[in-house]
C-alpha positions, 0 to 999 in steps of 0.5 A, a space after each residue: 020630303 025636302 030631298 024628294 022635292 030637290 030630286 024632282 026639281 033637279 030632274 026637271 031642270 036637267 030635262 029642261 036644259 037638254 030640251 033647250 039645247 036640242 032645240 037650239 042645236 037643231 036650229 043651228 044645224 039647219 042654218 049650217 045646212 042653209 050655208 052649204 046651200 048658199 056655198 053650192 049656189 055661189 060656187 064657193 068651197 063647201 067643205 068648211 060648211 059641211 064640216 060645221 053642219 056635220 059637227 052640229 049633226 053629231 051634237 043633235 044626235 047626242 042630245 036626242 039620245 039623252 032625250 031618249 033616256 030622260 023624256 016621256 013618249 011624246 017628247 021622245 017621238 017629237 024629238 026623233 021626228 025633228 031629228 029625222 026631218 033635219 037629216 032629210 034636209 041634210 041629205 037633200 042638200 048633199 044630193 043637190 051639191 053632189 050631182 045638181 039634182 033640182 034645187 031644194 025648196 027652202 020655203 017648203 023644208 023650212 015650213 016642215 022644220 018649223 012644224 016639227 020644232 013647234 011640236 017638239 017644244 009643245 011636247 017638252 013644255 007639256 012634259 015639264 008643265 010649263 006654259 007654251 
């Protein structure tokens, strides 16, 4: 019985760490994209900011792949939605920097990001049976 309890706790702790890292890295990726936006607007060099954003993007993709392996359906779905939303913001910023399309609405995309992040956190908390 002790072995089963330890195994359950280990799996739960592993998922908790992956979910927390995913949420944190998602926020860092978004902040990196916002730095790109500032660099574009102030006519600074954007390459170092894009490099940072792309590094965070790769980490978020890797963590989401782990969630696909470890998580239950609601958590996997909300993680995918969050990742897709940040990728959309990333693409909007790329287009803005490349050909000066209309400036992305920071309030609008931040609100949508926050909604997706809250949905992910709620699903992860429910899966781990933690209070949200």
